[in-house]
VOMI-363608 format. One record per residue (C-alpha): x, y, z; residue number from 1. Coordinates in steps of 0.25 Angstrom, whole numbers. Example, Ala and Ser with C-alpha at 12.3 -4.5 7.8 and 13.67 -1.06 7.14 Angstrom:
REM VOMI-363608
+-------+-------+-------+-----+
|    px |    py |    pz |   n |
+-------+-------+-------+-----+
|    49 |   -18 |    31 |   1 |
|    55 |    -4 |    29 |   2 |
+-------+-------+-------+-----+
END
This chain:
REM VOMI-363608
+-------+-------+-------+-----+
|    px |    py |    pz |   n |
+-------+-------+-------+-----+
|     0 |     0 |     1 |   1 |
|     5 |    12 |    -3 |   2 |
|     7 |    25 |     6 |   3 |
|    -3 |    32 |    -3 |   4 |
|   -14 |    21 |     2 |   5 |
|   -11 |    19 |    15 |   6 |
|   -14 |    34 |    16 |   7 |
|   -27 |    33 |    10 |   8 |
|   -32 |    22 |    19 |   9 |
|   -27 |    30 |    32 |  10 |
|   -40 |    35 |    37 |  11 |
|   -41 |    48 |    45 |  12 |
|   -43 |    48 |    61 |  13 |
|   -42 |    59 |    70 |  14 |
|   -45 |    62 |    84 |  15 |
|   -50 |    79 |    84 |  16 |
|   -56 |    77 |    97 |  17 |
|   -60 |    70 |   108 |  18 |
|   -69 |    77 |   120 |  19 |
|   -77 |    72 |   129 |  20 |
|   -94 |    77 |   122 |  21 |
|  -100 |    73 |   135 |  22 |
|   -99 |    71 |   150 |  23 |
|  -107 |    67 |   162 |  24 |
|  -105 |    59 |   176 |  25 |
|  -118 |    57 |   187 |  26 |
|  -118 |    53 |   199 |  27 |
|  -134 |    53 |   199 |  28 |
|  -134 |    44 |   215 |  29 |
|  -123 |    51 |   221 |  30 |
|  -119 |    52 |   235 |  31 |
|  -127 |    39 |   237 |  32 |
|  -120 |    31 |   226 |  33 |
|  -106 |    33 |   229 |  34 |
|  -113 |    26 |   246 |  35 |
|  -114 |    12 |   238 |  36 |
|  -105 |     1 |   237 |  37 |
|   -97 |     3 |   221 |  38 |
|  -102 |    -7 |   212 |  39 |
|  -108 |    -2 |   201 |  40 |
|  -113 |    -7 |   187 |  41 |
|  -107 |     3 |   176 |  42 |
|  -112 |     4 |   163 |  43 |
|  -107 |    10 |   150 |  44 |
|  -113 |    15 |   138 |  45 |
|  -106 |    17 |   126 |  46 |
|  -110 |    26 |   113 |  47 |
|  -103 |    33 |   101 |  48 |
|  -108 |    44 |    91 |  49 |
|  -103 |    49 |    79 |  50 |
|  -104 |    63 |    72 |  51 |
|   -96 |    69 |    60 |  52 |
|   -94 |    82 |    63 |  53 |
|   -89 |    85 |    48 |  54 |
|   -83 |    74 |    37 |  55 |
|   -74 |    66 |    42 |  56 |
|   -74 |    70 |    59 |  57 |
|   -84 |    65 |    69 |  58 |
|   -86 |    67 |    84 |  59 |
|   -88 |    53 |    90 |  60 |
|   -93 |    52 |   104 |  61 |
|   -93 |    40 |   113 |  62 |
|  -103 |    43 |   125 |  63 |
|   -99 |    33 |   137 |  64 |
|  -111 |    31 |   150 |  65 |
|  -105 |    24 |   162 |  66 |
|  -115 |    21 |   171 |  67 |
|  -111 |    16 |   185 |  68 |
|  -125 |    11 |   194 |  69 |
|  -125 |     5 |   208 |  70 |
|  -135 |    -5 |   209 |  71 |
|  -146 |     4 |   205 |  72 |
|  -139 |    19 |   207 |  73 |
|  -133 |    26 |   197 |  74 |
|  -118 |    27 |   203 |  75 |
|  -113 |    38 |   189 |  76 |
|  -118 |    40 |   175 |  77 |
|  -105 |    44 |   168 |  78 |
|  -106 |    48 |   153 |  79 |
|   -95 |    54 |   144 |  80 |
|   -96 |    58 |   128 |  81 |
|   -82 |    58 |   123 |  82 |
|   -82 |    62 |   107 |  83 |
|   -71 |    64 |    99 |  84 |
|   -69 |    70 |    86 |  85 |
|   -65 |    61 |    74 |  86 |
|   -57 |    63 |    60 |  87 |
|   -61 |    51 |    53 |  88 |
|   -60 |    50 |    37 |  89 |
|   -60 |    39 |    27 |  90 |
|   -69 |    31 |    33 |  91 |
|   -84 |    28 |    30 |  92 |
|   -94 |    18 |    35 |  93 |
|   -92 |     9 |    43 |  94 |
|   -78 |    13 |    46 |  95 |
|   -83 |    28 |    50 |  96 |
|   -92 |    20 |    59 |  97 |
|   -81 |    14 |    67 |  98 |
|   -72 |    23 |    69 |  99 |
|   -83 |    33 |    73 | 100 |
|   -90 |    22 |    83 | 101 |
|   -78 |    14 |    88 | 102 |
|   -66 |    20 |    85 | 103 |
|   -67 |    33 |    89 | 104 |
|   -75 |    29 |   101 | 105 |
|   -63 |    20 |   103 | 106 |
|   -56 |    34 |   104 | 107 |
|   -65 |    40 |   114 | 108 |
|   -66 |    29 |   125 | 109 |
|   -55 |    33 |   133 | 110 |
|   -58 |    47 |   132 | 111 |
|   -72 |    43 |   136 | 112 |
|   -67 |    31 |   147 | 113 |
|   -58 |    41 |   154 | 114 |
|   -69 |    53 |   154 | 115 |
|   -80 |    41 |   162 | 116 |
|   -68 |    37 |   172 | 117 |
|   -67 |    51 |   176 | 118 |
|   -79 |    53 |   178 | 119 |
|   -83 |    43 |   186 | 120 |
|   -71 |    44 |   195 | 121 |
|   -74 |    60 |   198 | 122 |
|   -88 |    54 |   202 | 123 |
|   -81 |    46 |   213 | 124 |
|   -82 |    33 |   209 | 125 |
|   -72 |    24 |   204 | 126 |
|   -66 |    24 |   192 | 127 |
|   -75 |    19 |   179 | 128 |
|   -65 |    12 |   171 | 129 |
|   -72 |     9 |   156 | 130 |
|   -69 |    -3 |   150 | 131 |
|   -64 |    -2 |   134 | 132 |
|   -72 |    -2 |   124 | 133 |
|   -73 |    -9 |   112 | 134 |
|   -79 |     1 |   102 | 135 |
|   -76 |    -6 |    89 | 136 |
|   -84 |   -20 |    97 | 137 |
|   -95 |   -10 |    98 | 138 |
|   -97 |    -3 |    85 | 139 |
|   -97 |   -19 |    77 | 140 |
|  -108 |   -22 |    90 | 141 |
|  -116 |    -9 |    83 | 142 |
|  -114 |   -12 |    70 | 143 |
|  -119 |   -27 |    73 | 144 |
|  -132 |   -22 |    80 | 145 |
|  -133 |   -14 |    70 | 146 |
|  -134 |   -21 |    58 | 147 |
|  -142 |   -32 |    66 | 148 |
|  -153 |   -22 |    70 | 149 |
|  -152 |   -18 |    55 | 150 |
|  -153 |   -33 |    48 | 151 |
|  -166 |   -35 |    59 | 152 |
|  -171 |   -21 |    53 | 153 |
|  -170 |   -28 |    41 | 154 |
|  -178 |   -42 |    43 | 155 |
|  -188 |   -34 |    50 | 156 |
|  -191 |   -25 |    37 | 157 |
|  -189 |   -40 |    29 | 158 |
|  -200 |   -43 |    39 | 159 |
|  -209 |   -32 |    39 | 160 |
|  -212 |   -32 |    25 | 161 |
+-------+-------+-------+-----+
END
């Protein structure tokens, strides 16, 4: 492969900015929650969305919500929207979808995880270390789910005819 061919196959990818778009920490049952034995059940919700800002430039927002409950009482609710502006060139279709829904969130996750950990610690709770997330696997699961839903709708439409 010539040097010119190699350069034409390179994909432009630049991080223009990484920033916190929104952040929230709630401790609705304080101070009584501090008297309870600390054996929380922690759940985490993850969502991503992207917005095209201009040709080849996208904002990707990774939303994390961590909720800790002790029994039926919410100890804390921590929400972080970590965002980034990315320049992405020469990608189309499935490659662009993978980049915006898996590759970019992989870049944003460590920042969001640190923000959650910091907020929880500032709330005087034990440090919360979120486990790594495989965004590639989540993206593949979403594709399979979307294909199964489309197939189910096609079958339903065939039966209704």
